[in-house]
C-alpha positions as CSV (number, residue, x, y, z in Angstrom):
1,M,278.9,146.4,63.7
2,L,275.9,145.6,61.6
3,K,273.5,146.7,64.4
4,K,275.5,149.9,65.0
5,G,275.3,150.7,61.3
6,R,271.5,150.1,61.3
7,S,271.1,152.2,64.4
8,A,273.1,155.2,62.9
9,S,271.1,154.9,59.7
10,A,267.8,154.9,61.6
11,E,268.8,157.9,63.6
12,R,269.7,159.8,60.4
13,S,266.4,158.9,58.9
14,A,264.6,160.2,61.9
15,I,266.7,163.3,62.8
16,V,266.8,164.9,59.4
17,P,263.0,165.1,58.8
18,L,262.5,166.2,62.4
19,A,265.1,169.0,62.0
20,I,263.5,170.2,58.8
21,A,260.0,170.2,60.4
22,I,261.3,172.1,63.4
23,A,263.0,174.7,61.2
24,A,259.8,175.1,59.1
25,I,257.7,175.6,62.2
26,I,260.1,178.2,63.6
27,A,260.1,180.1,60.3
28,I,256.3,180.1,60.2
29,G,256.2,181.1,63.8
30,F,258.5,184.1,63.3
31,A,256.6,185.2,60.2
32,Y,253.3,184.9,62.1
33,F,254.7,186.8,65.1
34,F,255.6,189.8,62.9
35,Y,252.3,189.5,61.0
36,V,250.3,189.7,64.3
37,R,252.4,192.6,65.5
38,D,251.7,194.6,62.3
39,Q,248.1,193.6,62.5
40,R,247.7,194.9,66.0
41,A,249.4,198.2,65.2
42,Y,247.2,198.6,62.1
43,F,243.9,197.9,63.8
44,S,244.7,200.1,66.7
45,S,245.6,203.0,64.4
46,R,242.5,202.4,62.3
47,N,240.2,202.4,65.3
48,L,241.7,205.7,66.6
49,R,241.3,207.2,63.2
50,L,237.7,206.3,63.2
51,L,237.1,208.0,66.5
52,A,239.0,211.1,65.3
53,T,236.8,211.2,62.2
54,V,233.7,211.0,64.4
55,A,235.0,213.9,66.6
56,D,235.6,216.0,63.5
57,Q,232.2,215.2,62.1
58,L,230.5,216.2,65.3
59,D,232.4,219.4,65.5
60,E,231.5,220.2,61.9
61,S,227.9,219.3,62.6
62,L,227.8,221.8,65.6
63,Q,229.3,224.5,63.4
64,T,226.8,223.8,60.7
65,N,223.9,224.2,63.1
66,E,225.4,227.4,64.4
67,G,225.1,228.6,60.8
68,F,221.4,227.6,60.8
69,V,220.8,229.7,63.9
70,R,222.6,232.7,62.3
71,N,220.5,232.3,59.1
72,Y,217.4,232.4,61.3
73,A,218.6,235.5,63.2
74,N,219.2,237.3,59.9
75,S,216.0,236.2,58.2
76,Q,213.3,238.6,57.2
77,G,209.6,238.2,58.1
78,T,209.9,234.9,60.0
79,P,208.1,234.6,63.3
80,K,210.1,235.5,66.3
81,Q,209.0,232.4,68.2
82,Y,209.2,228.9,66.8
83,L,208.0,225.6,68.1
84,S,208.5,222.5,65.9
85,G,205.3,221.5,64.2
86,S,203.3,224.6,65.2
87,R,203.4,226.3,61.8
88,R,204.7,223.6,59.4
89,S,201.2,222.8,58.0
90,S,200.5,226.3,56.8
91,E,203.9,227.4,55.7
92,E,205.7,224.2,54.7
93,Q,207.1,225.7,51.4
94,S,207.3,229.3,52.6
95,A,210.5,231.2,53.0
96,N,209.0,232.7,56.1
97,D,208.7,229.3,57.8
98,P,211.3,229.1,60.6
99,A,211.6,225.3,59.8
100,T,213.3,226.4,56.5
101,Y,216.1,227.9,58.5
102,L,216.2,225.4,61.4
103,P,216.1,221.8,60.1
104,G,215.9,219.4,63.0
105,F,215.4,222.1,65.7
106,V,212.6,221.8,68.2
107,S,212.3,225.4,69.3
108,A,213.8,228.8,68.6
109,S,213.4,232.5,69.2
110,R,214.9,235.6,67.8
111,D,214.9,239.4,68.4
112,C,216.2,242.6,66.9
113,T,216.9,245.7,69.0
114,V,218.2,249.2,68.2
115,P,221.5,249.6,70.1
116,A,222.5,252.7,72.0
117,P,223.9,255.5,69.7
118,G,227.6,255.1,68.9
119,E,227.8,251.5,69.9
120,P,230.3,249.9,67.4
121,E,229.6,246.9,65.3
122,S,230.9,243.6,66.6
123,Q,231.7,240.2,65.1
124,P,229.1,237.4,65.4
125,T,229.4,235.3,68.6
126,F,228.1,231.9,69.4
127,S,227.6,229.9,72.6
128,R,226.6,226.3,73.1
129,T,224.9,224.9,76.2
130,L,224.0,221.3,76.9
131,V,220.5,221.3,78.5
132,W,218.8,218.3,80.1
133,R,215.1,218.0,80.3
134,G,213.3,214.8,81.3
135,G,216.5,212.7,80.8
136,D,216.9,214.0,77.2
137,A,219.8,216.1,76.1
138,F,219.5,219.2,73.9
139,I,222.1,221.6,72.5
140,R,221.1,225.2,72.9
141,F,222.7,227.6,70.5
142,T,222.8,231.3,71.2
143,Y,223.8,233.8,68.5
144,R,224.5,237.5,68.9
145,E,225.6,240.1,66.3
146,L,225.7,243.9,66.1
147,A,225.7,244.8,62.5
148,A,223.8,246.5,59.7
149,A,221.8,244.5,57.2
150,P,222.7,245.6,53.7
151,L,220.0,246.8,51.4
152,P,219.1,244.1,48.9
153,P,220.6,244.8,45.4
154,A,218.7,244.9,42.2
155,A,217.3,241.6,41.0
156,P,219.2,239.6,38.3
157,N,217.1,241.2,35.6
158,G,217.9,244.7,36.8
159,T,214.6,245.5,38.4
160,T,214.8,247.5,41.7
161,R,211.2,247.3,42.8
162,F,211.9,244.8,45.6
163,A,214.9,246.7,46.8
164,A,213.0,250.0,46.7
165,A,210.1,248.4,48.6
166,A,212.4,247.2,51.3
167,K,214.0,250.6,51.7
168,A,210.6,252.3,51.8
169,G,209.5,249.8,54.4
170,T,212.1,251.0,56.9
171,S,210.0,254.1,57.7
172,A,206.6,252.4,57.6
173,V,207.4,249.3,59.6
174,M,208.5,249.6,63.2
175,D,210.0,246.1,63.3
176,P,213.7,246.6,63.7
177,C,214.4,243.2,62.0
178,R,213.2,244.8,58.7
179,V,215.5,247.8,58.9
180,F,218.3,248.0,56.3
181,D,221.5,250.0,56.3
182,Q,221.3,250.6,60.1
183,V,223.2,248.9,62.9
184,I,220.9,246.4,64.7
185,M,221.5,244.0,67.5
186,R,220.3,240.6,66.3
187,T,220.1,237.7,68.7
188,A,218.7,234.2,68.3
189,T,218.4,231.1,70.5
190,A,217.5,227.6,69.3
191,E,217.5,224.1,70.6
192,I,218.1,220.8,68.8
193,P,218.0,217.3,70.3
194,L,221.6,215.9,70.8
195,A,220.4,212.5,69.6
196,S,219.5,214.0,66.2
197,L,223.2,215.0,65.8
198,L,224.7,211.9,67.2
199,D,222.5,209.1,65.7
200,P,223.8,209.5,62.1
201,L,227.4,209.8,63.4
202,L,227.5,206.9,65.9
203,N,225.6,204.5,63.7
204,Q,227.9,204.6,60.7
205,S,228.8,201.2,59.3
206,L,232.5,201.8,59.7
207,L,232.0,202.0,63.5
208,G,231.1,198.4,63.4
209,A,234.8,197.9,64.4
210,F,233.7,198.6,67.9
211,D,231.2,196.9,70.2
212,D,230.0,200.2,71.6
213,V,230.6,203.8,70.6
214,M,230.1,206.4,73.3
215,L,230.2,210.2,73.8
216,A,231.3,211.3,77.3
217,R,232.1,214.4,79.2
218,G,235.6,215.2,80.2
219,D,234.7,214.1,83.8
220,G,233.9,210.6,82.5
221,T,230.1,210.7,82.5
222,V,228.7,209.0,79.4
223,I,226.3,211.2,77.6
224,S,225.3,208.9,74.8
225,V,226.0,205.2,73.9
226,T,225.0,203.0,71.0
227,H,224.9,199.2,71.2
228,E,223.8,198.7,67.5
229,H,227.3,197.6,66.3
230,A,227.5,195.0,69.1
231,R,224.0,193.9,68.4
232,T,224.7,193.4,64.7
233,A,227.9,191.4,65.4
234,L,226.2,189.2,68.0
235,S,223.1,188.5,66.0
236,R,225.2,186.9,63.3
237,S,226.2,184.2,65.8
238,G,222.8,184.0,67.5
239,E,224.0,185.7,70.7
240,E,222.0,188.9,70.6
241,E,220.3,188.0,73.9
242,R,223.6,188.3,75.6
243,L,223.9,192.0,74.8
244,P,224.0,194.1,78.0
245,E,221.8,197.2,78.1
246,H,224.6,199.4,79.6
247,I,228.2,198.5,79.8
248,V,229.7,201.7,81.1
249,M,228.0,204.8,82.6
250,N,231.1,206.6,83.8
251,F,234.7,206.1,82.7
252,S,236.1,207.2,86.0
253,Q,234.7,204.0,87.6
254,L,236.6,201.7,85.3
255,V,239.7,199.8,86.3
256,E,242.7,199.9,84.0
257,Q,245.0,196.9,83.7
258,T,248.7,198.1,83.8
259,G,250.5,194.8,84.1
260,W,250.0,191.0,84.3
261,R,247.8,191.4,87.4
262,E,248.3,195.0,88.4
263,T,245.3,197.4,88.1
264,K,244.6,201.0,88.9
265,E,241.8,203.5,88.5
266,L,241.4,205.0,85.1
267,K,242.6,208.6,85.2
268,M,240.3,211.0,83.4
269,A,243.0,213.6,83.0
270,A,244.9,211.2,80.8
271,L,241.9,210.7,78.6
272,R,241.3,214.4,78.2
273,E,244.8,215.2,77.1
274,A,245.6,212.7,74.4
275,T,244.4,209.9,72.2
276,R,244.7,206.7,74.2
277,I,244.2,202.9,74.3
278,S,243.4,201.5,77.7
279,D,243.0,197.9,78.8
280,V,239.9,198.1,81.1
281,E,237.8,195.5,82.9
282,T,234.0,195.7,83.5
283,S,231.5,193.3,84.9
284,N,231.0,191.9,81.4
285,G,234.7,191.1,80.8
286,K,237.9,192.7,79.5
287,Y,237.8,195.4,76.9
288,L,240.0,197.7,75.0
289,L,238.9,201.3,75.4
290,F,239.9,203.6,72.5
291,T,239.4,207.3,73.3
292,Q,239.7,210.5,71.3
293,P,239.3,213.9,73.1
294,F,238.1,217.0,71.4
295,S,240.8,219.5,70.9
296,H,238.7,222.3,72.5
297,A,235.7,222.8,74.7
298,T,232.7,221.2,72.8
299,V,230.1,223.3,74.6
300,D,230.4,226.5,76.6
301,D,228.2,225.3,79.4
302,D,226.5,222.2,80.7
303,T,223.6,222.3,83.2
304,H,224.7,219.0,84.7
305,A,228.5,219.4,84.7
306,K,231.2,221.6,86.1
307,K,233.8,223.6,84.1
308,P,236.3,223.1,82.6
309,D,236.4,219.3,82.6
310,G,232.7,218.8,81.9
311,V,232.5,220.9,78.8
312,R,235.3,219.1,76.9
313,W,233.9,215.9,75.4
314,I,235.5,212.5,74.6
315,V,234.5,210.1,71.8
316,A,235.2,206.5,72.9
317,G,234.9,203.0,71.4
318,M,235.0,199.8,73.3
319,I,235.8,196.4,71.9
320,S,236.2,193.1,73.7
321,N,239.7,191.7,74.0
322,R,238.4,188.4,72.5
323,R,237.0,190.0,69.4
324,F,240.0,192.3,68.9
325,M,242.5,189.5,69.1
326,Y,240.3,187.4,66.8
327,E,240.6,190.2,64.2
328,V,244.4,190.6,64.8
329,L,245.1,186.8,64.6
330,S,242.9,186.1,61.6
331,V,244.6,185.2,58.4
332,S,243.1,185.2,54.9
333,A,241.9,181.8,53.6
334,S,244.2,182.0,50.6
335,I,247.3,182.3,52.9
336,V,246.0,179.4,55.0
337,L,245.6,177.2,52.0
338,I,249.1,178.0,50.7
339,V,250.6,177.3,54.1
340,V,248.7,174.0,54.5
341,A,249.7,173.0,51.0
342,V,253.4,173.7,51.7
343,L,253.3,171.8,55.0
344,L,251.6,168.8,53.3
345,M,254.3,168.9,50.6
346,M,257.0,168.9,53.3
347,I,255.4,166.1,55.3
348,C,255.0,164.0,52.1
349,S,258.7,164.5,51.5
350,W,259.5,162.4,54.5
351,P,259.2,159.0,52.7
352,Y,261.7,160.1,50.1
353,L,264.2,161.2,52.8
354,R,263.7,157.8,54.5
355,V,264.4,155.8,51.4
356,S,267.4,158.0,50.5
357,L,268.9,157.6,53.9
358,I,268.2,153.9,54.2
359,G,271.2,151.8,55.2
360,D,273.0,149.2,53.0
361,H,271.7,146.4,55.1
362,Q,268.1,147.6,55.6
363,R,265.3,146.1,53.6
364,L,262.9,148.1,51.5
365,T,259.5,147.1,52.9
366,I,256.1,147.2,51.3
367,A,255.2,149.9,53.8
368,D,258.0,152.1,52.4
369,V,256.7,151.5,48.8
370,L,253.1,152.4,49.8
371,L,254.2,155.5,51.7
372,L,256.2,156.5,48.6
373,G,253.2,156.0,46.4
374,F,250.8,157.8,48.7
375,A,253.2,160.7,49.1
376,A,253.7,160.9,45.3
377,L,249.9,160.9,44.9
378,I,249.4,163.7,47.5
379,Q,252.2,165.8,46.1
380,A,251.1,165.4,42.5
381,S,247.5,166.3,43.5
382,I,248.6,169.4,45.5
383,S,250.9,170.6,42.7
384,T,248.1,170.0,40.2
385,M,245.5,171.8,42.4
386,L,247.8,174.7,43.0
387,M,248.6,175.1,39.3
388,L,245.0,174.8,38.2
389,D,243.8,177.0,41.0
390,S,246.3,179.7,40.1
391,V,245.1,179.6,36.5
392,A,241.4,179.7,37.6
393,Y,242.0,182.5,40.1
394,S,243.9,184.5,37.6
395,S,241.0,184.1,35.2
396,L,238.5,185.2,37.8
397,R,240.6,188.2,38.7
398,E,240.8,189.3,35.1
399,V,237.1,189.1,34.8
400,S,236.7,191.1,38.0
401,D,239.2,193.7,36.8
402,Q,237.3,194.0,33.6
403,Q,234.1,194.5,35.6
404,L,235.8,197.3,37.6
405,T,236.9,198.9,34.3
406,T,233.4,198.7,32.9
407,L,231.9,200.1,36.0
408,A,234.4,203.0,36.0
409,E,233.6,203.9,32.4
410,R,229.8,203.8,33.1
411,L,230.2,206.0,36.2
412,E,232.4,208.4,34.3
413,G,230.0,208.7,31.4
414,G,227.0,209.2,33.8
415,L,228.9,211.9,35.8
416,E,229.9,213.8,32.7
417,H,226.3,213.6,31.4
418,D,225.0,215.0,34.7
419,L,227.5,217.8,34.8
420,D,227.1,218.8,31.2
421,S,223.3,218.9,31.3
422,A,223.4,220.7,34.7
423,A,225.8,223.4,33.3
424,A,223.4,223.8,30.3
425,T,220.5,224.1,32.7
426,L,222.3,226.7,34.8
427,R,223.1,228.7,31.6
428,I,219.4,228.6,30.6
429,I,218.1,229.6,34.0
430,D,220.7,232.4,34.3
431,T,219.3,233.8,31.0
432,W,215.7,233.4,32.3
433,G,216.4,235.2,35.6
434,A,218.3,238.0,33.9
435,D,215.7,238.7,31.3
436,P,215.0,242.5,31.5
437,A,211.7,242.1,29.7
438,A,210.2,240.1,32.6
439,K,209.6,243.0,35.0
440,D,207.4,241.1,37.4
441,R,209.6,238.0,37.6
442,W,211.3,238.9,40.9
443,G,208.7,239.7,43.6
444,S,210.9,238.5,46.4
445,E,214.5,237.5,47.1
446,I,213.6,233.8,47.2
447,L,211.4,232.2,44.5
448,T,210.1,228.8,45.7
449,D,208.4,225.8,44.0
450,R,209.5,226.8,40.5
451,A,209.2,223.3,39.2
452,T,205.5,223.9,38.4
453,D,206.0,227.5,37.2
454,D,204.8,227.7,33.6
455,T,207.7,229.9,32.4
456,V,210.2,227.5,33.9
457,V,208.5,224.4,32.5
458,A,208.6,226.1,29.1
459,L,212.4,226.2,29.3
460,A,212.5,222.4,28.8
461,L,215.5,222.2,31.1
462,P,217.9,219.4,30.2
463,N,218.6,218.4,33.8
464,P,215.6,218.0,36.1
465,Y,217.9,217.4,39.1
466,V,219.0,221.0,39.4
467,S,217.2,222.0,42.6
468,I,218.5,225.5,43.5
469,V,220.0,228.4,41.6
470,A,221.5,231.3,43.4
471,W,222.8,234.7,42.2
472,I,225.8,235.9,44.3
473,D,227.2,239.4,44.8
474,D,230.9,240.3,44.7
475,Q,231.1,240.0,48.5
476,G,230.2,236.3,48.3
477,M,226.6,236.7,49.7
478,Q,223.7,235.0,48.0
479,R,221.2,237.7,47.1
480,Y,218.6,236.0,45.0
481,K,217.6,232.4,44.9
482,L,215.3,230.2,42.8
483,T,214.3,226.8,44.2
484,M,212.5,224.0,42.4
485,R,210.8,222.8,45.6
486,R,211.3,223.9,49.2
487,A,212.6,227.2,50.4
488,V,216.2,227.6,51.6
489,P,217.8,230.6,53.1
490,L,220.3,233.0,51.6
491,V,223.8,232.2,53.0
492,P,227.3,233.6,52.6
493,V,229.6,231.6,50.3
494,V,232.6,233.8,50.1
495,R,234.9,231.0,51.3
496,R,233.6,228.4,48.8
497,R,236.0,227.4,46.1
498,Y,233.3,227.3,43.4
499,F,232.5,231.0,44.0
500,N,236.2,232.1,43.8
501,D,236.9,229.9,40.8
502,A,233.9,231.3,38.9
503,R,234.9,234.9,39.7
504,M,238.4,234.2,38.5
505,N,237.1,232.4,35.4
506,R,238.9,229.2,36.4
507,L,236.4,226.9,34.7
508,V,236.3,223.3,33.6
509,N,233.9,221.4,31.4
510,A,232.5,217.9,30.9
511,G,233.5,217.7,27.2
512,N,231.5,220.7,25.9
513,P,233.4,224.0,26.3
514,A,230.2,226.0,25.8
515,N,229.0,224.6,29.1
516,S,232.0,225.4,31.3
517,F,231.7,225.7,35.0
518,A,233.5,225.7,38.4
519,I,232.6,222.8,40.7
520,E,232.9,221.8,44.3
521,S,231.5,219.2,46.6
522,I,230.3,220.9,49.8
523,R,228.3,220.4,53.0
524,S,225.5,222.9,52.6
525,A,225.3,225.7,55.1
526,A,221.5,225.9,54.4
527,S,220.6,222.2,54.9
528,G,223.7,220.4,56.2
529,E,223.6,217.9,53.3
530,T,226.4,217.0,51.0
531,E,225.8,218.6,47.6
532,A,227.5,219.2,44.3
533,V,227.5,222.9,43.3
534,I,228.5,224.2,39.9
535,A,229.0,227.9,39.2
536,R,229.7,230.2,36.3
537,P,229.9,234.0,35.6
538,S,226.4,235.5,35.6
539,K,224.8,237.6,32.9
540,A,223.8,240.0,35.7
541,T,226.9,242.1,36.0
542,H,226.0,243.4,39.5
543,L,225.7,239.7,40.7
544,P,228.8,238.3,39.1
545,V,228.4,234.6,39.9
546,V,225.4,232.3,39.5
547,A,225.5,228.8,41.1
548,A,223.4,225.7,41.0
549,T,222.9,222.8,43.3
550,V,222.6,219.6,41.4
551,D,222.0,216.0,42.3
552,L,224.5,213.9,40.3
553,V,222.1,210.9,40.1
554,H,224.5,208.6,38.3
555,I,226.9,208.9,41.3
556,T,224.7,209.6,44.3
557,H,222.1,206.9,43.3
558,A,224.4,204.3,41.7
559,V,223.5,200.8,42.8
560,M,226.7,198.8,43.5
561,P,227.0,195.0,43.4
562,P,227.9,193.4,46.7
563,G,231.5,194.0,47.6
564,F,231.9,196.8,45.1
565,G,232.1,200.5,45.7
566,F,233.5,203.8,44.3
567,A,235.0,207.1,45.4
568,V,235.6,210.4,43.6
569,I,238.6,212.1,45.1
570,E,240.7,215.2,44.8
571,D,244.5,215.0,44.2
572,S,244.9,215.4,48.0
573,G,242.9,212.2,48.6
574,K,239.9,214.0,50.0
575,V,236.7,211.9,49.2
576,L,234.1,214.1,47.5
577,F,231.6,211.4,46.7
578,H,231.5,207.8,48.0
579,S,229.2,204.9,47.5
580,E,228.6,205.2,51.2
581,E,227.2,208.7,51.6
582,S,228.4,209.2,55.2
583,R,232.0,209.3,53.9
584,N,231.4,212.3,51.6
585,N,233.8,215.1,52.5
586,E,234.8,213.2,55.7
587,E,237.4,210.7,54.5
588,N,240.9,210.9,53.0
589,F,241.4,207.9,50.7
590,F,245.1,208.0,50.9
591,T,245.1,207.8,54.7
592,E,242.7,204.9,54.8
593,T,244.8,203.0,52.3
594,D,248.0,203.4,54.4
595,G,249.4,206.0,52.1
596,N,249.9,203.4,49.3
597,R,252.6,204.8,47.0
598,T,251.4,203.1,43.9
599,L,247.9,204.6,44.4
600,R,249.3,208.1,45.1
601,S,251.5,208.0,42.0
602,A,248.6,206.9,39.8
603,V,246.4,209.8,41.1
604,Y,249.2,212.4,40.7
605,A,250.2,211.2,37.3
606,R,246.5,210.9,36.2
607,Q,247.2,207.4,35.1
608,A,244.5,204.7,34.7
609,R,245.7,201.5,36.4
610,S,244.8,198.7,38.8
611,V,246.2,198.8,42.3
612,D,246.1,196.3,45.3
613,V,245.6,198.1,48.6
614,R,244.4,197.6,52.1
615,Y,241.3,199.8,52.6
616,W,240.0,200.1,56.2
617,G,241.7,196.9,57.2
618,T,240.5,194.7,54.3
619,D,242.3,193.8,51.1
620,H,240.8,195.6,48.1
621,R,241.5,195.7,44.4
622,L,241.2,199.2,42.9
623,Y,240.9,200.6,39.4
624,V,242.0,204.2,39.3
625,K,240.6,206.4,36.4
626,P,241.3,210.1,36.1
627,L,238.2,212.1,35.0
628,G,239.6,213.6,31.8
629,H,237.8,216.9,31.8
630,L,237.6,217.3,35.6
631,P,240.3,217.9,38.3
632,W,239.1,214.7,40.1
633,T,239.9,211.0,40.0
634,L,237.4,208.2,40.1
635,I,238.3,205.0,42.0
636,V,236.2,201.9,41.8
637,F,237.0,199.0,44.1
638,R,236.0,195.5,45.1
639,D,236.6,193.6,48.3
640,K,239.0,190.7,47.6
641,S,237.4,188.6,50.3
642,L,234.4,187.7,48.1
643,L,236.6,186.4,45.3
644,R,238.8,184.6,47.8
645,T,235.8,183.0,49.3
646,V,234.6,181.7,46.0
647,N,238.1,180.4,45.3
648,T,238.4,178.7,48.7
649,E,235.0,177.0,48.2
650,S,236.1,175.7,44.8
651,V,239.4,174.4,46.2
652,A,237.5,172.7,49.1
653,V,235.1,171.0,46.6
654,T,238.1,169.9,44.5
655,L,239.9,168.5,47.5
656,A,236.8,166.6,48.6
657,M,236.4,165.1,45.1
658,L,240.1,164.2,45.1
659,L,239.9,162.4,48.5
660,G,236.7,160.7,47.3
661,N,238.4,159.3,44.2
662,A,241.7,158.5,45.9
663,S,239.9,156.6,48.7
664,I,238.6,154.1,46.1
665,Y,242.2,153.1,45.1
666,L,243.4,153.2,48.7
667,L,240.6,150.8,49.6
668,V,241.6,148.4,46.7
669,I,245.2,148.4,47.9
670,F,244.1,147.8,51.5
671,L,242.0,144.8,50.4
672,V,244.8,143.4,48.4
673,L,247.2,143.6,51.4
674,L,244.6,142.2,53.7
675,R,244.1,139.2,51.5
676,N,247.7,138.6,50.7
677,P,250.0,140.5,53.3
678,R,253.1,139.0,51.7
679,Y,252.4,140.3,48.2
680,R,255.2,142.5,47.1
681,A,254.2,143.4,43.5
682,P,257.6,142.6,42.1
683,Q,256.8,144.1,38.7
684,V,256.9,147.6,40.1
685,W,260.4,147.4,41.5
686,P,262.8,149.3,39.4
687,V,265.1,147.2,37.1
688,A,267.8,148.8,34.9
689,Q,267.0,146.5,32.0
690,N,263.4,147.9,31.9
691,T,264.6,151.5,31.1
692,P,263.0,151.4,27.5
693,L,259.7,150.2,29.1
694,Y,259.8,153.0,31.6
695,A,260.2,155.5,28.7
696,R,257.1,154.0,27.0
697,L,255.2,154.3,30.3
698,I,256.1,158.0,30.4
699,V,254.6,158.4,26.9
700,L,251.6,156.5,28.0
701,Y,251.1,158.7,31.0
702,A,251.5,161.8,28.9
703,L,248.9,160.6,26.4
704,T,246.6,159.8,29.3
705,I,247.0,163.3,30.7
706,L,246.2,164.8,27.2
707,Y,243.2,162.5,26.9
708,A,241.9,163.6,30.4
709,M,242.3,167.2,29.5
710,G,240.4,166.7,26.3
711,V,237.6,165.0,28.2
712,V,237.5,168.0,30.6
713,Y,237.2,170.5,27.8
714,A,234.9,168.5,25.5
715,F,232.3,167.0,27.7
716,D,229.7,168.0,30.2
717,A,230.2,167.9,34.0
718,R,228.6,164.4,34.4
719,T,230.9,162.8,31.9
720,V,233.9,164.5,33.4
721,L,232.9,163.2,36.8
722,L,232.7,159.7,35.5
723,A,236.1,160.1,33.7
724,T,237.8,161.1,36.9
725,R,237.1,157.6,38.2
726,L,237.8,155.7,35.0
727,V,240.9,157.4,33.6
728,P,243.2,156.7,36.7
729,A,242.1,153.0,36.7
730,Q,242.8,152.8,33.0
731,A,246.3,154.2,33.5
732,I,247.0,151.9,36.4
733,I,245.9,148.8,34.6
734,A,247.8,149.7,31.4
735,A,251.0,150.3,33.5
736,M,250.7,147.0,35.4
737,R,250.2,145.0,32.2
738,G,253.1,146.7,30.5
739,L,255.3,146.0,33.6
740,D,254.2,142.4,33.6
741,R,255.4,142.0,30.0
742,G,258.7,143.5,31.0
743,R,259.5,141.0,33.7
């Protein structure tokens, strides 16, 4: 019976901890399973959004370049033939230089002809052709329009000399391109290297989510590929030499994995019709192929492809299965530390369970006592570390939040200063341009290089970063333009919000109502660059709106600390300005933060607050600050991983120090047991009559803790390091001597 009781007790002491451990492992396994599932869905969705963004950016870039060709076709006095570099040296700053109208283009030509009598006017038409020469790809844009060029209106100061000269020139000059108020057929053809359009798009830092980013025809032929993202990723681990020169040249040759071992040819029809994720295999291994087709024909013709499949392009990104799964399975260091701490606490609970389940006839061995002591030491250490780490991390987070708040206030102050001074500059230049006393001020429609003009310098403009001022008629066409440096063409802006807001007098200000303005962040139809434009009603009544392009230097040239960034957004979430310029007017902040409701409510309510979000797959801390006088919201953010890395390193150092200190005492205990294996330390066994002594020991330990805390706060690091070794020894010796007296 005695043996049977001991056996049952032993089984209980083994089964209960084992059951608890299994239950904990199952719970952690289920939590990790759902975490991985959500991670995979998120990263897949993020990668597809990246490709959709690239497709939209390329489509917008093509439309912008169509606008360049239209500007060239409608220009006055420019050469009808253009070859890049042939005229730049003599006409670099001239409005007659074709390079002014065609940034990035390598060749162009234009022509104007008088149509047959009675031929009706027609809307502008464009066509795009992909042309191959010597292995290089070029996009050829062709523009055609049958319309009359309107007679230039009077200058902002009311002088009509330039308009009259233009009208008189129609009878003296036989060039049809200089004829006004008459229907003319205007055509233009221009070519630009495809690489000049793709390089800034395919090499964005966000596309580092892929190993390779490619542009392919609808028939599967790869037009362009970049390995820069894979090269960057591999170089971090010293594996750059393993990078293949070409992974895929034609998607139709890929093999798609459909089951455990089943494969089939990749169907191009499926890639052309919908966004897709395909498991493919190449000679370099297994990859995930993310594809995003264009919603319409990208080009109208291709000299090396057949219609219709060849003219509808696909943007694709490839990432190795190994890298993708690494990203999906990864867990933040903070979560790992918490899970490890909980598991250690559970493991260290086993000696307590063993002692509590010990049988009436089982002896309490010295091993049980040592295990209890060691478990208590580990649990106390972990609890202390977690408590102190939470306090330290909270303090670091408060400091970081204060840094975000300070950064937001400085950015807001700089932005308001830029806008107010720019509005004042616009008001001054509008007065200068509309001065009726300056009869000779407007000799042409475009005045260039005004930064060195004596009359402009004398104005002492408050903002030196206003580069262009344009006077716009009531049809939304820029009619006169002043530039501080290079020439830029006159373009239509009837669809721009700033033009319509200024016409309707829907103005805002940056704190000074005298300098009110309408504002918009745009991609320029003249240069293709992201710009801030402010506008206001003009003093020239026949040109009702005057607008200025301004560089908001406190925003566009702000230097961010590592891991920090900012975005200026509209209420819809559209990013107007970003610390990474490539995201300007291309990103929706709400979409990339998974539609975080707290963030949305803060923006809609125009409420300043801190928010935790996941931004492009990484945990971020945001500070949302509405711009008081503007219809925008400023968001400053930091990557949480940097602070977590600092915290993890501090915990690792603390743990190393703890193990180093504990090992000394464990070594002493081991030596004592080695010298006297039968030693049982009878004074440490609990006895009811020593209850008052135990109460005094509790007071002693409390005083020791207070003493240790005082040492930590009062002395330098070297003294604290010495105290960590002496204070525990002092407490142990005092406790043993007190227990000896109580025997």
